[in-house]
Each structure stands twice: as structure tokens, then as C-alpha cells.
C-alpha positions as CSV (number, residue, x, y, z in Angstrom):
1,F,-35.7,-3.4,-2.1
2,A,-32.7,-1.8,-3.7
3,N,-30.4,-3.7,-1.3
4,L,-32.0,-7.0,-2.3
5,I,-31.6,-6.3,-6.0
6,S,-28.0,-5.2,-5.4
7,G,-27.3,-8.4,-3.5
8,I,-28.5,-10.4,-6.5
9,I,-26.3,-8.4,-8.8
10,I,-23.3,-9.0,-6.5
11,A,-24.1,-12.8,-6.5
12,F,-24.1,-12.9,-10.3
13,E,-21.5,-10.3,-11.3
14,K,-19.1,-11.2,-8.5
15,P,-17.3,-7.8,-8.1
16,V,-16.5,-8.9,-4.5
17,Y,-15.7,-12.3,-2.9
18,V,-15.5,-13.2,0.7
19,G,-11.8,-12.7,1.7
20,D,-11.3,-9.8,-0.7
21,I,-9.7,-6.6,0.6
22,I,-11.8,-3.6,-0.4
23,E,-11.7,0.1,0.1
24,L,-14.8,2.3,0.3
25,E,-15.0,5.9,-1.0
26,D,-14.5,7.3,2.5
27,G,-11.1,5.5,2.7
28,T,-12.3,2.6,4.9
29,K,-10.3,-0.5,4.1
30,G,-11.0,-4.1,5.2
31,R,-11.6,-7.7,4.5
32,V,-15.0,-8.9,3.2
33,T,-16.2,-11.6,5.7
34,D,-19.8,-12.1,4.6
35,I,-22.0,-11.3,1.5
36,G,-25.7,-11.5,2.1
37,L,-28.7,-10.6,0.1
38,R,-29.1,-7.2,1.8
39,S,-25.7,-6.3,3.1
40,T,-22.0,-7.1,3.1
41,T,-19.8,-7.3,6.2
42,V,-16.3,-5.9,6.2
43,D,-13.7,-6.3,9.0
44,T,-11.1,-3.5,9.3
45,A,-7.5,-3.7,10.6
46,D,-8.5,-1.7,13.7
47,G,-11.1,-4.3,14.7
48,A,-14.2,-2.5,13.5
49,E,-16.9,-4.4,11.6
50,Y,-18.8,-2.5,8.9
51,I,-22.2,-3.7,7.7
52,I,-22.5,-2.1,4.2
53,P,-25.9,-2.1,2.4
54,N,-25.4,-3.9,-0.9
55,H,-26.9,-0.9,-2.7
56,D,-23.8,1.1,-1.6
57,M,-21.5,-1.8,-2.8
58,I,-23.0,-1.5,-6.3
59,G,-23.9,2.2,-6.4
60,K,-20.6,3.8,-5.2
61,V,-17.0,3.6,-6.2
62,L,-15.4,0.5,-4.6
63,K,-11.8,-0.4,-4.8
64,N,-11.1,-4.1,-4.7
65,W,-7.4,-4.6,-3.9
66,T,-7.6,-8.4,-4.4
67,L,-10.2,-9.2,-7.1
68,T,-7.8,-10.4,-9.8
69,S,-4.6,-10.7,-7.7
70,K,-3.8,-11.2,-4.1
71,L,-0.5,-9.3,-4.5
72,Y,-0.3,-5.9,-2.8
73,K,2.0,-3.0,-3.8
74,I,4.1,-1.2,-1.2
75,Q,5.6,2.2,-1.9
76,V,8.2,3.9,0.3
77,N,9.1,7.5,-0.5
78,F,12.2,9.0,1.1
79,T,14.2,12.2,0.8
80,V,18.0,12.6,1.2
81,D,20.3,15.7,1.2
82,H,21.1,17.4,-2.1
83,E,24.8,16.6,-1.7
84,N,24.3,12.8,-2.1
85,E,25.0,11.1,-5.4
86,P,21.7,9.7,-6.9
87,D,23.3,6.5,-8.2
88,N,24.5,5.6,-4.7
89,I,21.0,6.1,-3.4
90,L,19.5,4.0,-6.1
91,R,22.0,1.2,-5.5
92,A,21.5,1.2,-1.7
93,A,17.7,1.2,-2.0
94,K,17.7,-1.6,-4.6
95,E,19.9,-3.7,-2.2
96,A,17.6,-3.0,0.7
97,S,14.6,-4.2,-1.3
98,Q,16.4,-7.4,-2.2
99,Q,17.1,-8.2,1.4
100,I,13.5,-8.6,2.5
101,K,12.4,-12.2,1.8
102,E,8.6,-11.3,1.8
103,I,9.1,-9.0,-1.1
104,M,8.1,-10.7,-4.3
105,P,10.9,-11.2,-6.9
106,A,8.3,-10.5,-9.7
107,P,7.0,-8.0,-10.4
108,V,10.6,-6.8,-9.9
109,P,11.0,-4.1,-7.2
110,S,11.8,-0.7,-8.6
111,V,13.7,2.2,-7.3
112,Q,13.2,5.6,-8.8
113,F,14.6,9.1,-8.5
114,L,11.4,11.1,-8.4
115,N,12.2,14.7,-7.9
116,I,14.6,17.5,-6.8
117,R,12.9,19.5,-4.1
118,P,14.1,22.5,-2.0
119,N,14.6,20.2,1.0
120,G,16.4,17.3,-0.8
121,L,16.3,14.6,-3.4
122,E,13.2,12.5,-3.4
123,F,13.2,8.7,-4.2
124,Q,10.7,5.9,-4.2
125,I,10.8,2.1,-3.8
126,S,7.9,0.2,-5.2
127,C,7.6,-3.6,-4.5
128,W,5.0,-6.3,-4.1
129,V,4.1,-8.6,-1.3
130,K,1.9,-11.7,-1.3
131,S,-1.0,-10.2,0.7
132,I,-2.2,-7.0,2.1
133,G,-2.1,-8.5,5.6
134,E,1.7,-8.6,5.6
135,S,2.2,-5.2,4.0
136,K,2.6,-3.1,7.1
137,K,5.2,-5.5,8.6
138,V,7.1,-5.7,5.3
139,K,7.1,-1.9,4.9
140,S,8.5,-1.5,8.4
141,E,11.2,-4.0,7.7
142,L,12.0,-2.4,4.4
143,L,12.3,1.0,6.1
144,T,14.6,-0.4,8.7
145,V,16.9,-2.1,6.2
146,L,16.8,0.9,3.9
147,H,17.9,3.2,6.7
148,K,20.8,0.9,7.6
149,Q,21.8,0.6,3.9
150,L,21.8,4.4,3.5
151,L,23.8,4.9,6.7
152,Q,26.4,2.3,5.5
153,A,26.6,4.1,2.2
154,G,27.3,7.4,4.0
155,V,24.1,9.0,2.9
156,R,23.1,12.2,4.6
157,Y,19.5,13.2,5.3
158,P,18.2,16.8,4.9
159,K,18.7,18.9,8.0
160,P,15.4,20.0,9.5
161,T,14.5,23.6,8.6
162,Q,14.0,26.0,11.5
163,E,11.0,28.3,11.5
164,K,11.7,32.0,11.8
165,D,9.9,33.9,14.6
């Protein structure tokens, strides 16, 4: 009975639409393929299909990545050696983000110097793509271009630390 009532609530309040990308409390992420009176079906990237009781869709925390916007944010964190000049890193990372055509020009991609850590200087690139479906491909391409840009700029990565016996 609770699932039926929750299905009616979903139909009227519309917290989820077919095609939305959602994430459940347990970290499961997928695309909504069907919304029924008693349950909602979600397909995941690994090919699994989840049948979620509507009571769980209403009664638990649910992240909807695409309810108001289909844009998806990509973040890439990376660390370089302490001896590198932060301005050079920021410039190379910004150039890398501008070379990927699938990255949206607005919101404008940002590059930030996040932290000074014992193993190096930590940076982050944040940018947006048109859909979550292309996010992994774009992130891979961004990492590839970023690595090339950093090598061309003469950037050094931290040396791996060796454990003492």
C-alpha cells in the first residue's frame, strides 16, 4: 500500500522523470527507465537493472543529477611536485580544459590550487559536459590532454615514496 501511495506522490510531485540520472543512498547510480505505480526501474552503467519500490524513492535520500539540468560536472584532482610553479600549472590545466570540445564553455571551466600537501601541490579542474553519459569519456580525454600539457610545460610529478621495512 505504501508503494502505491508513493507512486501517486511521484506522479504528482515529479521528483523523478524517465530519463533522469539518479543516485541512491547506497551509491547506486543509473538512468530511470520506467516509473510505475508500485516501483521505479533504473538501469546502471554496468548493465544491472534495479527495481526500486516507490516507497524507497520517496522515503530515502535520492540524488537526482538531471532534474533541473542535464549538465554534469566533472572534477579532476591532480598533484605535482613542490618545485613546480603554481601559475604554470594553472595555465597548463586551463589550456587543457579548453582543448576538449565536449566541455561546455559555460559554466566556465575552473582550475584551482587546492592545497600544499607533504607529497606535492594539489590542483583541481572543474568543468561541465552536456550529459552524464559522456562524462567518463570526456574525463579520460581531459586527463590525457592535461598530462601532455603538463609534460610540455616541464612539470614534474611527485616521486613515489618508498616504505621502510
